[in-house]
N, C-alpha and C positions, 0 to 999 in steps of 0.2 A: 635337326637344328643346323643352321648355317652359321659359320663363325666369321664375322667381319668386325669383331670388337676392337682388335688391335693387331699388331704385327709381331707379337711374341707369344701367342696362344699355344703354338705348337713347340716341339722340342728344338731340333736343329735340322739343318739340311742333311739328307741322307749321306751325301759325300763327306760332310764334316763328321757325322756319326761314325761312318766307316773308318775314317782316319783315326778317330779316338780309339776305336776298337782294335785296329791293326797295330797301333803303337802302345797299347795298354800294358803289355808285359815287358816293354823295353825300359830298363832302368835309366834314369836321367837325373841330372843335377836339379837342385831345388831353387826356388825363389827367382824364376825366370832366367836362370843361367843355363838352361838345358839347350840341347842342339836344335830342338824344334822352334823354340822361341827365337834363337839366333837366326835361323833361316827365315822365320817370319819377319823379323826386323829387316833383313836384307831385301825381302820382297816388297815390303812397305816403303822402304827408302827408294827403291827403284820406281815404284808406282807414283811416288811423290816428287820424283826428280830432286830428291833432297839427300845426297849421299852422306851428309854429316849429321843427319837427324838422330836424336835419341828417342827410343820408343819404349814405353812402359805399358805392360799389360795389367789391367785392373779389372776386378770382377764384375763391376756394374756401373751404370751411368751416374747415379747419385754419388757413389764413392769417387768416381773420376772427377766430377765437378767439385766436390768438396776438397779433394787432395790438390787439384790443380789451382783452384782459387785460394784456398787457405795456405797452400805452400808458397804461393808467389807474392801474395799481398803482405805489406808491412802492417804492424799492429794498428796503426791509425788510419788504415785505408779500407775502402769498401769497393764493391764491384757494380759498375753501371750496367743495367740490363733493361730491355723492353719490359713493360709492365706484365706482359703475358709470358715472359721467360720462365722456363721450367724451374730454374733455381729459386725463383720467387714465389712459385704457385704450387708446384707438385712435388717438392722435395722435403716437406715437413721441416723447413728451417734448417737444413743440413749445413748450408753455408753460414748462416747466422751462428750456428752451433760451434763453428770454428773461430768465432769472435769477430767476424766481418759482416758489415751490413750490406744487403742488396739495395742498390740505389735505383729505383725504377724510373724509367722515362716512358712517355707515351709512345705507342707503336701503332702501325696499321696492319692488322691481320698478322701480328707477330714480328713485323720487321721494324728495325730501328732506322729512322731517317738520318742520313749524315747531317743535315742541317740542324735537326734537333740535338744531335750529339754535340756538334760544334757550339751551338748556342748555350748548352748546359755547361760544358767545360769552360768556355770563355767567361760565362757569368760567375761560375764558381771562383775562378782566380781573380776576377774583378771585385769580388766581395771582400770588404775589409775585415769581415768577421770570420773568414775561412779557417783561421787557426782554431776556431771553436767548433768546427764541423768535421764530418767524416769526409776525408779526401777521396776523390775518385781515383782509384789505383789501378783499374783494369776495366776493360769493356768486354761484355759477354754478349754474343749472339748465337742463335742456333740456325742450322742450315741442313735440311729444311727447317722452317720454323714450326711451332706448335700447331700452326694452321696449314701446314703443308706447302707454304709459300717459299719462294727462293729469292736470294739476293742476286742481282745482276753483277757482272764483273765490274762495271763502273761503280756501282754502290759499294761493293767490297773494297775496291781501290780507294774510294773516298774515305770510308771509315778507317781503313788502314793508315792512310796519310794523316788523318786527324789524330789517331792514336800516337803515331810517331811524332807529330808536332808537340804533343803534350807529354811525351816520353812515358807512356803507359802501354802495357801489352794488350794485344787484341786476342781474345780467346774464343774459339768456335766450338760449340757443342754439336758434334756430328753423330748424334744417336741414330739418325736415319740417313746417314750420309750416302749410302748406296742408292737411295731413291732420288736424292738430289742430283747425283752424278749421272743418273740414267734419264733424267727429265730433259725437256727441251730447254737447254741452258747454255750460256757461254762460259760458265765457271767449271774448271777442271780441278783435279786433285793437285797437280803442280801449281796451279794458281793459288789454291788455298794455302799450300805450303809456303809459297812466296809472300803472301800477304798477311798471314796469321803468325803470331809469335808462338802459339800453342793451339792445338786442336785435337779432337779425338775422333777416331774412326769407329763408328758404332758396330758392334757385333751382335749384341743381344737382340736387337730389333731387325737385324739383317742377316739372319741365317745361322748364327752361332747359338750354342746352348746357353752360354753366358760370356761376358767379357767385352772389354773395350780396349782399343789401342790408343793410348795418349802419346801424341807426337810433338816433339820440340824440334822443328825444322832446322834451327841453327844450333842446336844443343841445349841441354837442360841446365838449369842452375846447379851450382855445386851442391852435392849431397842430396839431390832430389829423391834418389832411391831410399835414402834414410828417412826422408819425410814421408814417403809412401808407407814404409814399414811402421813408422811411429803412429800414423793415422789408421792403422789396421787395414790397409788396402792392398797389402802384398801377400799373395798366396804362396804357401810353402810349396804346394804343387803347381808352380807357375806354368808348367807344361800344359796344364788344362787349357789355358788361353793360347799359348804358343802353337799347339797343334791345330787349334781351330783356325787361327789367323793364317797359318801356313796353308791350310787347305783352302781357305777363302781367297787367298791371293796368288796361289801357285799357278793356276791356269785361268785366271779371270773370273772365277766363280762369283766373287763379290759383285762384279759389275753385271753379270748375267742375272743374279738374283734381283738386283735393282731394276733392270730392264723388264723382266718378266712381270713383276709386281706393278710397275708403273703402267705398262701396257694394259693390264687388266683393270686397273683403276680408271684409266681413261675410257675404257669400254663401259665401265659402270657410269662414269659421268655422261657419256653419250646416251646410254640407255635411260638414265634418269631424265635427262633433258627431253628426249623424244617422247617420254610419258608425261610431260608437262610438269615434272617436279622442278622447283626452284632450288638453286644452290646458294648457300649463305655467302660463299665467295669462291673465286676461281683458283683451284689448287692444281698444279701440274704434276704432283707427285702421288704417292700411294694412299694419301688420305683424302677422302672426299667428304663434303659437309652438306648433305641435303637437308631441306626443311620439310618436315613431315607433320601432318595433322596429328594431334594427340590421340584422336580416335584410331587412326591407323597404327600408331605405336602400340596401343593396347592389343590390337589384333596380331601384331607381329611378335608379341612378347614370348610365345612359346615356339616360334619358328625361325627367329633370327636373333643373333647377338650383335650388338652395336654399342658404341659409347655414347651416352647422353652428353651433349656438349653444353647447351644452354637453353633456357626457355626464351621464346621469341615474343611472348606476349599474346594475348588472345587465346587461340586454340591450337597453336603450333609450336614446334620445338626444333632446334638444330641438333642433329646427331652426326656422328662420325662413322664412316665405313672405311675400314683399312684392309689393304691387301698385303700379302707377304709371299715368301718363297713357296709357301704351302697352298696358296690359292690356285685353283685350277680353273680353266675356262668353263668347265661344267658347273662350277660353283656360281659363277657370274650369271650363267643362263638360269640356273635354279633361283637365284636371287630375284631375277626379273619375274619369274613365274609366281614366286611368293608375293611379290609386291602387287602384281596384277590381281591375284586371287584375293588378297587381303583388302585391297582397295575397293574391289567390287563388293566386299561384304560391309564396308562402312556405310 
């Protein structure tokens, strides 16, 4: 069985696992105050060119989104998100559970257009009934998006400027940030730190066993650590995340993981196109979205794992194939063999 279902099917990168094993018997302070977490924070600040950043290590992406959004919004505010945003689709209402509404806007393949955002915010404040409505108190974007697409630097600058003009924070979900940074893009980690008020560096989907690094480039709000604790997102053994992010950022491993996965995903894209398969959209990152005949999917059922994305009507569907640190070139070549063989059986 070939595994292309997602980028977190395996445990963690061997170097991360080795670092966890090597430090296992070293006693350390709890709640993220350990020496490993402190070193990891320094490495992340350096990578972001943000020397005054506050960094919080949180166990998973849903917890990170719920804590960041719920902790920053005032009681009468909601968060603006593309309609496909993870917080509104695949997190079981975690943000709404904090008491804040997700305010969806149309997007194209996961991206929020600056013009749409400006139109929505301007229209809201021009509405005489706004005091009876949920106020837009934050803007949420993901990079890469749920479709593997990326914001350009200009788009990110425009969205950031709009948020500043309305005095609301811009929050970036970076669950797969390693793959965004490794793609053909003009957006760097220092750019993100400059333009976003808060963002997170994904670990779970980028080589870690678990954990995300929530970054406030200009410093966190007062008592945000207490908010994290209150919402059940602070690990007593905070070292678990700290050790992993220290390993990921110490010698550029985080960026190597992204580069390897993206290179293999682009090889998959090339191989699919050369075989006549149509792609639902063009993704430059580790997620690819081919259109397969349903009859072919039946043949693939016991030979390949993938994520079903959506029916396309008629006799076809969109699926997702994802690469990760654990994907090997041999896996990609075997994928092509399986596709060729199963296609011939249909």
